C-alpha positions in Angstrom: 7.0 -110.9 58.9 9.0 -114.2 59.5 12.0 -114.3 57.2 14.4 -117.2 57.0 17.9 -116.6 55.6 19.8 -119.5 54.1 22.3 -120.6 51.5 21.1 -120.6 47.9 20.2 -123.9 46.3 20.3 -124.9 42.6 16.5 -124.7 42.5 16.7 -121.0 43.5 19.0 -119.9 40.6 16.2 -118.7 38.3 14.3 -116.9 41.1 17.6 -115.2 42.2 18.2 -113.9 38.7 14.7 -112.6 38.3 14.8 -111.0 41.8 18.0 -109.2 41.0 16.7 -108.0 37.6 13.4 -106.7 39.2 15.1 -105.1 42.2 17.7 -103.2 40.0 15.3 -102.6 37.1 17.8 -104.2 34.6 19.1 -107.6 33.6 22.8 -106.8 34.4 22.6 -107.8 38.1 20.9 -111.1 37.5 23.5 -111.9 34.9 26.3 -110.9 37.2 25.2 -113.4 39.8 24.9 -116.1 37.1 28.4 -115.4 35.7 30.0 -115.3 39.2 28.4 -118.5 40.2 30.2 -120.3 37.4 33.6 -118.9 38.2 36.2 -120.0 40.8 36.5 -118.8 43.6 32.7 -118.6 44.0 31.8 -119.7 47.6 28.3 -121.3 47.7 27.8 -120.5 51.4 28.2 -116.8 50.6 25.2 -116.6 48.2 22.3 -116.1 50.7 18.6 -115.9 50.2 15.8 -114.5 52.3 12.7 -116.7 52.2 9.2 -115.7 53.2 6.4 -118.3 52.9 8.5 -120.5 50.6 9.3 -117.6 48.2 12.6 -115.9 47.7 12.2 -112.2 48.6 15.8 -111.2 48.9 19.4 -112.2 47.9 22.9 -111.2 48.8 26.2 -112.3 47.4 29.7 -112.0 48.9 32.4 -112.7 46.3 36.1 -113.0 46.9 38.2 -110.0 45.6 41.8 -108.9 46.0 43.1 -105.7 47.4 46.4 -105.1 45.5 49.3 -102.7 45.8 52.8 -102.6 44.3 54.1 -105.0 46.9 51.4 -107.6 47.6 47.8 -108.6 47.5 45.2 -109.3 50.2 42.1 -111.4 50.1 38.7 -109.8 50.9 35.1 -110.1 49.9 32.9 -107.8 47.8 29.3 -107.5 49.0 27.5 -107.2 45.7 24.8 -107.4 44.7 22.1 -107.3 47.3 18.5 -107.2 46.3 15.0 -107.3 47.9 11.7 -107.4 46.1 10.8 -103.7 45.7 7.4 -103.9 47.5 9.1 -105.5 50.5 12.0 -103.0 50.7 12.4 -101.0 54.0 11.1 -104.0 56.0 14.5 -105.1 57.4 15.0 -107.9 54.9 18.2 -106.3 53.6 19.4 -105.8 57.1 18.8 -109.5 57.9 20.7 -110.5 54.7 23.7 -108.3 55.6 23.9 -109.5 59.2 23.6 -113.1 58.2 26.1 -112.8 55.3 28.7 -111.0 57.5 28.4 -113.7 60.2 28.7 -116.5 57.6 31.8 -114.8 56.0 33.3 -114.4 59.5 32.6 -118.1 60.3 34.3 -119.1 57.1 37.5 -117.2 58.1 37.2 -114.2 55.9 38.7 -111.1 57.5 37.0 -108.2 55.7 34.3 -107.1 53.3 34.2 -104.2 50.8 31.0 -102.6 49.6 30.0 -99.9 47.2 26.7 -98.8 48.6 24.4 -96.4 50.3 26.2 -94.2 52.8 23.3 -94.2 55.2 22.6 -98.0 55.1 25.9 -99.8 55.5 27.5 -97.9 58.4 24.8 -99.4 60.8 26.6 -102.7 60.4 30.0 -101.3 61.1 31.1 -100.3 57.6 33.2 -97.2 57.3 35.0 -95.5 54.4 37.6 -97.8 52.9 39.9 -94.8 52.6 40.4 -95.2 56.4 42.6 -98.2 55.5 44.0 -96.6 52.4 41.9 -98.9 50.2 40.7 -97.4 46.9 38.1 -98.3 44.3 39.4 -99.0 40.8 37.1 -96.2 39.6 36.1 -92.7 40.7 33.6 -92.9 43.5 32.9 -90.7 46.6 34.7 -92.0 49.7 31.5 -92.1 51.7 30.0 -94.8 49.5 33.0 -97.1 49.1 33.3 -98.8 52.4 34.9 -101.6 54.3 34.5 -103.6 57.5 36.8 -105.8 59.5 35.2 -109.1 60.3 38.0 -109.9 62.7 39.8 -107.4 64.8 42.8 -106.2 62.8 41.4 -107.8 59.6 42.5 -104.9 57.6 45.6 -104.1 59.6 48.5 -103.2 57.2 46.1 -103.6 54.2 46.2 -100.9 51.5 45.7 -100.7 47.8 43.1 -100.9 45.1 40.3 -103.4 45.0 40.5 -105.7 42.0 37.1 -106.9 41.0 36.6 -109.9 38.7 35.9 -108.9 35.1 32.3 -110.1 35.5 31.6 -106.9 37.5 32.3 -104.9 34.3 30.3 -106.9 31.8 
């Protein structure tokens, strides 16, 4: 299966919304992407699609977030959402999206990524529990599913605090 991963285009927006809704079985994820796309600091290059035979079969979004503590704040990215057409899941499309997105984020100068995700999927890309850096979620969640990765060596050195997600993640 020959998949191409590229930056989203305006012509893809409707397909991306539909894909996210289908993959998650609800309209919330598609609306989340639409809302974030309209908000600064959306980074166009970090909304990536997987294309097979001219059809979008997967999508991943990396969105800027802050890690804050009582003294300072740090910039990071949230990996969310990621979706693949249900009948094509477990065919490495998600893996290709993650690898491509992490490389793109690194090339853009981002230092780290945070993800709330499957404990058996994300570690294969280098993610480990965010608690290792004293980074916490703003809600109760098991440590093994709230993870981080340094895109550059030392990208999370001296970083600690709570991840501050945009309000759109709570809508």
